[in-house]
C-alpha positions as a Python dict, from the first residue, in 0.01 Angstrom:
ca = {
    (1, 'M'): (0, 0, 0),
    (2, 'S'): (203, -262, -213),
    (3, 'L'): (549, -259, -395),
    (4, 'N'): (657, -506, -665),
    (5, 'K'): (1037, -457, -680),
    (6, 'V'): (1344, -692, -761),
    (7, 'I'): (1694, -597, -735),
    (8, 'L'): (1921, -864, -908),
    (9, 'I'): (2289, -897, -942),
    (10, 'G'): (2422, -1197, -1161),
    (11, 'N'): (2560, -1342, -1478),
    (12, 'V'): (2366, -1372, -1802),
    (13, 'G'): (2347, -1722, -1888),
    (14, 'K'): (2335, -1695, -2254),
    (15, 'D'): (2308, -1433, -2539),
    (16, 'P'): (1974, -1238, -2533),
    (17, 'D'): (1706, -1351, -2769),
    (18, 'V'): (1567, -1040, -2928),
    (19, 'R'): (1261, -1007, -3111),
    (20, 'Y'): (1117, -717, -3322),
    (21, 'F'): (748, -664, -3394),
    (22, 'D'): (568, -498, -3714),
    (23, 'N'): (508, -169, -3510),
    (24, 'G'): (910, -154, -3443),
    (25, 'N'): (880, -240, -3071),
    (26, 'A'): (1130, -491, -2950),
    (27, 'I'): (1150, -759, -2654),
    (28, 'A'): (1473, -928, -2525),
    (29, 'N'): (1472, -1233, -2311),
    (30, 'F'): (1777, -1378, -2147),
    (31, 'P'): (1837, -1583, -1801),
    (32, 'L'): (2027, -1440, -1529),
    (33, 'A'): (2184, -1634, -1238),
    (34, 'T'): (2229, -1546, -885),
    (35, 'S'): (2408, -1752, -658),
    (36, 'E'): (2432, -1761, -271),
    (37, 'R'): (2767, -1888, -119),
    (38, 'G'): (2787, -2193, 55),
    (39, 'Y'): (2868, -2206, 418),
    (40, 'K'): (2952, -2437, 701),
    (41, 'L'): (2716, -2454, 995),
    (42, 'A'): (2859, -2483, 1369),
    (43, 'N'): (2774, -2827, 1411),
    (44, 'G'): (2996, -2897, 1096),
    (45, 'T'): (2688, -2957, 844),
    (46, 'E'): (2780, -2788, 499),
    (47, 'I'): (2521, -2604, 336),
    (48, 'P'): (2635, -2596, -57),
    (49, 'E'): (2596, -2302, -272),
    (50, 'R'): (2274, -2207, -451),
    (51, 'T'): (2221, -2068, -795),
    (52, 'E'): (1875, -1953, -901),
    (53, 'W'): (1787, -1859, -1249),
    (54, 'H'): (1579, -1582, -1358),
    (55, 'N'): (1389, -1497, -1649),
    (56, 'I'): (1448, -1149, -1750),
    (57, 'V'): (1255, -963, -2014),
    (58, 'A'): (1368, -593, -2123),
    (59, 'T'): (1131, -407, -2404),
    (60, 'R'): (1181, -113, -2598),
    (61, 'D'): (1506, 52, -2576),
    (62, 'R'): (1624, -199, -2302),
    (63, 'A'): (1576, -472, -2544),
    (64, 'Q'): (1789, -279, -2818),
    (65, 'F'): (2044, -214, -2586),
    (66, 'A'): (2048, -566, -2482),
    (67, 'E'): (2081, -693, -2804),
    (68, 'K'): (2410, -476, -2886),
    (69, 'Y'): (2599, -506, -2561),
    (70, 'I'): (2486, -794, -2347),
    (71, 'K'): (2655, -1116, -2386),
    (72, 'K'): (2666, -1454, -2185),
    (73, 'G'): (2885, -1408, -1908),
    (74, 'S'): (2819, -1038, -1834),
    (75, 'L'): (2775, -921, -1472),
    (76, 'L'): (2456, -718, -1444),
    (77, 'Y'): (2246, -518, -1205),
    (78, 'V'): (1895, -539, -1292),
    (79, 'E'): (1581, -377, -1118),
    (80, 'G'): (1242, -472, -1234),
    (81, 'K'): (891, -628, -1131),
    (82, 'I'): (829, -960, -1097),
    (83, 'R'): (538, -1081, -1318),
    (84, 'T'): (394, -1447, -1342),
    (85, 'R'): (176, -1573, -1645),
    (86, 'N'): (17, -1923, -1721),
    (87, 'Y'): (-25, -2101, -2033),
    (88, 'D'): (-148, -2451, -2126),
    (89, 'D'): (121, -2672, -2327),
    (90, 'R'): (40, -2913, -2569),
    (91, 'D'): (-84, -3167, -2321),
    (92, 'G'): (-317, -2919, -2196),
    (93, 'N'): (-140, -2890, -1869),
    (94, 'K'): (-132, -2526, -1716),
    (95, 'R'): (221, -2376, -1686),
    (96, 'Y'): (337, -2103, -1500),
    (97, 'V'): (643, -1882, -1600),
    (98, 'T'): (774, -1609, -1346),
    (99, 'E'): (960, -1351, -1531),
    (100, 'I'): (1117, -1021, -1416),
    (101, 'Y'): (1024, -708, -1622),
    (102, 'A'): (1337, -496, -1634),
    (103, 'D'): (1311, -155, -1571),
    (104, 'R'): (1683, -97, -1540),
    (105, 'I'): (1975, -262, -1653),
    (106, 'E'): (2348, -154, -1577),
    (107, 'F'): (2661, -335, -1614),
    (108, 'Y'): (2827, -433, -1298),
    (109, 'W'): (3180, -580, -1176),
    (110, 'I'): (3400, -613, -884),
    (111, 'G'): (3721, -399, -932),
    (112, 'S'): (3970, -111, -850),
    (113, 'G'): (3673, 148, -847),
    (114, 'S'): (3736, 278, -1196),
    (115, 'R'): (3494, 244, -1497),
    (116, 'R'): (3589, -5, -1769),
    (117, 'G'): (3616, 134, -2116),
    (118, 'E'): (3773, 441, -1993),
    (119, 'D'): (4126, 317, -2063),
    (120, 'Q'): (4110, 43, -1805),
    (121, 'Q'): (4264, -295, -1866),
    (122, 'D'): (4121, -629, -1724),
    (123, 'T'): (4283, -581, -1367),
    (124, 'D'): (4001, -632, -1132),
    (125, 'N'): (4138, -633, -784),
    (126, 'T'): (3921, -924, -627),
    (127, 'N'): (4202, -1085, -395),
    (128, 'G'): (4155, -825, -140),
    (129, 'A'): (3897, -900, 126),
    (130, 'S'): (3727, -566, 101),
    (131, 'A'): (3701, -511, -288),
    (132, 'N'): (3566, -218, -408),
    (133, 'V'): (3258, -283, -584),
    (134, 'S'): (3182, -56, -889),
    (135, 'S'): (2894, -22, -1149),
    (136, 'A'): (2877, 152, -1496),
    (137, 'T'): (2550, 319, -1542),
    (138, 'V'): (2434, 254, -1879),
    (139, 'E'): (2076, 303, -1795),
    (140, 'I'): (1793, 278, -2095),
    (141, 'P'): (1503, 511, -1916),
    (142, 'P'): (1176, 396, -1934),
    (143, 'A'): (1009, 448, -2262),
    (144, 'S'): (642, 613, -2256),
    (145, 'E'): (549, 376, -1976),
    (146, 'P'): (281, 518, -1754),
    (147, 'A'): (372, 713, -1432),
    (148, 'D'): (329, 512, -1118),
    (149, 'D'): (52, 644, -869),
    (150, 'L'): (297, 599, -568),
    (151, 'P'): (331, 868, -299),
    (152, 'F'): (712, 830, -309),
}
């Protein structure tokens, strides 16, 4: 048995690039940054913060959602699958690209526990040591994708 599942929480690096095809399908691409905090070891060595960039690919209804609502700086929760593809560049060198194909995209924020868009002003409570973490589910279900054969 195997499982290919990724869960990321991060900030969008630039507005999504959305392309439409003749058959009406759409695909959106955008970078998502995730960061690990820096820390200090017991011996005093400082480990700096580390940021990873992920290439997110959203298709069908999720692409249209991305085009309409997702902007640079948006904090997102993304679930998906890792896919790696390769191609030959102009010089004939083989290049590899790793992408996250999104199955689920949600807005995410650290705040007071209530959802944005419900008459809440921009008053996140991030000063406390135990801030509440909330997410507004704006999930776009997979559109006519084949069902998994997984037993769970």
